[in-house]
C-alpha positions in Angstrom: 105.8 98.9 100.4 105.0 99.0 96.8 101.8 100.2 95.3 102.5 98.5 92.0 99.8 95.8 91.8 100.1 95.6 88.0 99.9 92.4 85.9 103.7 92.4 85.8 104.1 92.5 89.5 101.0 90.4 90.4 100.3 88.2 87.4 97.9 85.7 89.0 95.9 84.6 92.0 98.9 82.8 93.6 101.1 85.8 93.2 98.2 88.0 94.7 98.0 85.6 97.7 101.8 85.9 98.3 101.7 89.7 97.8 98.9 90.0 100.3 100.8 88.0 102.8 103.7 90.3 102.4 101.5 93.4 102.8 100.0 92.0 106.1 103.4 91.0 107.5 104.8 94.4 106.6 102.0 96.1 108.5 100.3 97.7 105.5 97.6 100.3 106.4 94.0 99.5 105.8 94.1 102.0 102.8 97.1 100.2 101.3 95.3 96.9 101.7 92.2 98.5 100.2 94.0 99.6 97.1 95.4 96.1 96.8 91.9 94.6 97.0 90.5 97.1 94.5 93.2 96.3 92.0 92.7 92.6 92.3 89.0 92.9 91.8 89.5 95.3 88.9 91.7 92.8 87.2 89.0 90.1 87.9 91.4 87.8 89.8 88.4 87.1 92.0 84.7 87.6 91.0 83.6 89.0 94.3 85.0 90.5 97.5 83.7 87.4 99.4 85.6 85.0 97.2 88.8 87.1 97.5 88.4 87.3 101.3 88.0 83.6 101.5 91.2 82.8 99.5 93.1 85.5 101.4 91.9 84.2 104.7 90.5 87.5 105.9 86.9 88.6 106.7 84.8 89.8 103.8 84.0 92.8 106.2 87.7 93.7 106.3 88.0 93.7 102.6 84.9 95.8 102.2 85.9 98.3 104.9 89.4 98.5 103.6 88.1 99.2 100.1 85.8 101.9 101.5 88.8 103.4 103.4 90.9 103.5 100.2 88.2 105.4 98.5 88.2 108.2 101.0 89.3 111.6 99.8 93.0 112.2 100.6 92.1 115.3 102.5 90.2 113.2 105.1 93.1 110.8 105.5 95.5 113.7 105.9 93.2 115.4 108.5 93.3 112.1 110.6 97.1 112.2 110.5 97.8 110.1 107.5 97.3 106.4 106.5 99.1 105.0 109.6 96.6 106.6 111.9 93.6 105.5 109.9 91.6 102.7 111.7 88.5 101.0 110.6 86.4 103.1 113.1 87.7 106.3 111.8 87.4 105.3 108.1 83.8 104.2 108.8 82.9 107.5 110.4 84.6 109.6 107.6 83.0 107.3 104.9 79.6 107.9 106.5 80.0 111.6 106.7 81.4 111.8 103.1 78.5 109.9 101.8 76.0 112.2 103.6 77.7 115.5 103.0 79.2 114.7 99.7 82.8 113.7 99.2 83.7 117.1 97.7 82.2 119.1 100.7 83.9 116.8 103.2 87.2 117.1 101.3 87.1 120.8 101.1 86.2 121.1 104.8 89.0 118.7 105.8 91.5 120.5 103.7 91.0 123.7 105.8 91.7 122.0 109.1 94.8 122.5 111.2 96.8 119.4 112.0 96.5 117.7 115.3 92.8 117.7 115.8 91.2 114.6 117.4 88.8 112.5 115.4 85.8 114.1 117.3 87.1 117.6 116.5 87.4 116.6 112.8 84.0 115.1 112.8 82.6 118.4 114.3 84.5 120.4 111.6 83.1 118.3 108.9 79.6 118.6 110.1 79.7 122.3 110.8 82.4 123.7 108.5 84.6 125.0 111.3 86.8 123.3 114.0 85.4 123.5 117.5 86.6 126.3 119.8 86.9 126.1 123.6 83.6 126.7 125.4 81.7 126.1 122.1 79.0 123.5 121.4 80.5 120.5 119.7 78.5 118.2 117.5 79.1 114.6 116.4 77.4 111.5 115.2 76.5 108.6 117.6 78.1 105.2 117.2 74.9 103.8 115.7 74.7 106.8 113.3 71.2 107.6 114.1 71.6 110.5 116.5 73.3 113.8 116.6 75.3 114.4 119.8 75.5 117.9 121.1 78.2 118.5 123.8 78.9 121.5 125.8 81.1 122.5 128.7 78.3 124.8 129.7 75.5 122.2 129.8 73.4 124.1 132.2 73.2 127.1 129.7 72.3 124.8 126.9 69.6 122.9 128.8 67.9 126.1 129.6 67.7 126.9 125.8 66.7 123.4 124.8 63.1 124.5 123.7 64.6 127.2 121.5 67.2 124.8 120.1 64.5 122.3 119.3 62.4 125.1 117.6 65.3 126.2 115.5 66.2 122.7 114.3 62.6 121.9 113.5 62.3 125.2 111.6 65.4 124.5 109.6 64.2 120.9 108.8 60.6 122.1 108.1 59.1 119.9 110.7 56.6 120.5 113.4 
């Protein structure tokens, strides 16, 4: 599939609609579609994402999420196993982490990861700076992105130390 969305290749809205149809039929990744959407908006073929989504008969949410996925640092995409493995859920998680940690920090941490990690393992590594090891505490973000999840194969040991853990976290955050 081509990444050439230039004026010569896609000269107008009609050509863009046709190109979009070919991309979708061809199974383009959400990142590839996101690059297409960005190119069409940059060229002002549509004034807004919503107007483009309407004409292309896709949801405005899919356009927005595809664009966000296309803007992710390449290192994060590679850590997930490449464009073909990138889903909206994975892209949303990585986008959230990159926005909170900083794209440069997230990219640097992702670049150091071995291949074959699960999304939860990548998430842990982005948050902590190192991939999880067996029998180690793992951290991740909840689905609603309001809670930090702490997982351990040795929960009884962790539970006994909960007051100390809370004290350390509060000390780090400067809260009481």
